[in-house]
N, C-alpha and C positions, 0 to 999 in steps of 0.2 A: 527600652532598647532590647532587653532580654526577650521580651515577648515577640519582637520582630524576628529574632533569631531562633525561635522555637521550631522544632520539627514540623508541628502542625501548621504553623504560619508559612513555612517554606513550601510545604505540600500544597497549601491553598494558593500560594503565589504561582507555583508551577502549573497548577491546574488552570488558573485564570489565564496565564500566558498561553497555554496550549489551546484553550477554547477561543481566545482572541485571535490567535494566529490562524486557527481553522476557519473562523467566520469571515476574516478580512477579504479573502478572494471573492467570496460570494457577494459581500457588501459592495466591493469595487465593481463587480459585473453589473449589479443592479443600478448603481450610480451611473456607470458608463452607458447603460441602456437608456436611461432617462435624460442623459445629457449629450446624446449623439457621439459618444466616445468609443464606439465599437468599430469605427472605420467604414469602408465602403461595402464590406461583406460581413455584417454582424453575425450571421449564423455561423460562418466559418470561424470568426473570432471567438464566439462563445464555445463552439465545439473544441477548438484548440486549447483555450484556457482551462476549461473544465477537465479535459483529458490530461493536460500537463499537471494540473494541481492534484489530480488523482494519483499520478505517478509520484509526484513529490512527497505527498503524505504517505504513500506506500513505502517509499524509500526511507522516510523519516521513522516509520514504525520499525523497519529493519535496522535502523541505526541505533535504536535504543539500547539493545544488548551490548554492542561494542562500547558505547559511551558509558554505560553503567559499569562495565568491567574495567574501563580505563580510569574512571573518576571515583568509583566506589559509591556513587550516589544512588542508592536503591530506589529512591522515589521516582526515578526516571521510568522504572518498570511500570509504574501505575499509569503512565501516559501512553504506553504502547497501544493499548486497546483504543484509546481516544483517537490517536493518530490513524489507526486502522479504520475506524468508523468514519473519520473524515475522508479517507481515501475512497471508501465505498460511497459516501455521500456525493463526492464530486464525480465518481464514476456513474452514479445514477443521473446526475445532471448532464453528463457527457452523452450517455446513452439516450436520455429523454430528448435532448436537443436533436440528435441524429434521427431518432424515430419520429418525433413530432414535427420538427421544422424542415428536415430534409426529406423524409418519406411520407409526411402527412398521415402518420399512424396506419399506413398500409402494411399489414402484417404479411401479406403475400410478397411484397417487395422486400421486406426484411428477410423472409425465408430465402428468397433468391440471392440476396446479397451474402447471407451466411454460407450458402452452399457454393457460390461462384467466386467470391472474393476472399482470398486467404487472409488478408489483414482483418476483414470483418469477422471471419471465422475465429481467428485467434482472439480478437478483441471481445467477442461475445462470450467465448469460453472463459476468458479472464474475468469478465463481469460476473458470470455465474459463480466462479470460485470465490470472488470477493463477497458475493451475496451469501454464500454458505458460511463463510468465516464470520461475517457480521451477525448472521442469525444465531450462531453458536458461540458468540463472544461473551455471554454472560456466565456468571458463576453457576447459575442453575443449569445451564446447558452443559457446562463442564462436568458437573456432578452426574447429570443424566447420561452423558456419553461415556463417562469413566475413562478407561484406558484408550478408548478410541479418539478422545478429544485431541491429544497431542499429535498423533499421526495426521488427523484431519487438518490441524492448524499449521502443520508443516507445508501444506499446499500454498502458504503465503509465498514461499520461494518460487513455486511454479507460476503464481500470479504475477510476481515481479518480472519473471522472464517473459511471460505472455504480454504484459503491458509494454515492455521495451520492444519486443518483436512487432507488436501491433503498430507502435509508433514508427518504428524503422521502416516497415513495409508500406506505411501510409504515405510518408514523405517521398517526393520524387527527385528533388534536386539537393536541397540543403539538409544533410543528415547530421549536422553538428550537434543539435540538441539531443536527438535520440541516442547518439553515440556517447554523449556525456552521461546520460542516464545508464547506458550499458556499462560504462566504465565504473560508475558508482556501484551498480548492482554486482558487477564482477568482484569488486573489492569487498563488499559486504558478505558475499557468499564465500569468497576466498578465505577471509579471516575466520569464518566459521569452520571451514574444512581444516584449516591449520590448527585451530583449537582442538578439534576432534582428533586429529593426528597426534598432537602432543599429549592429549589425555590417554590415548591408547598406548603411547610409548611409556608413559609414567605408570600405567596400571601394572600391577604385579602379574607376571606370567606364571601360570601353573605348570609344574613339572609333569612329565609323562606319568610318573608314578602316582601323583595326586589325581590326575585325570582318570587313570585306570581305577583308582580306588573309589 
């Protein structure tokens, strides 16, 4: 029983749960594709589901820090990178579906859409940001980039905003789902701004004499 309660066992259980959660949507899509479960417009269904799961995992990665601070469970931090990589994985599936099944791999049509459709412009920019974050998510990349690593990975907030804006501009009638994601993102960013404000209030202010000295 003590073995089951050991920190290493809990870390492994959390990692297994994260990996299982990350793979389930893809497994469901594959199963649905082979059992005619994608509805009358399978391309639209795949595009929507992969995009939605990319946003969900992105929100999940942003949720890790607040949960860690509220629960004190530091092991959660170890899963932030995994959730971010799953966000990029589903963003890749989302973009590949659009490029391959919608555009037939016509790069000229892709360029036209990026330049003429704002929601495609924002979505593609967000995809590039997620790609840069995924490519530099390793410890080796963090060591190589040094002080530039943290500013680069703060672009995850911009990616979150871009993903929500892309989804909001994409839908034409029912905006409930993207607005839910917008509310979640606003809460996650708002709590970070509050923490920063509180940290600045608690930090000792240097007197003018000390500044001059």
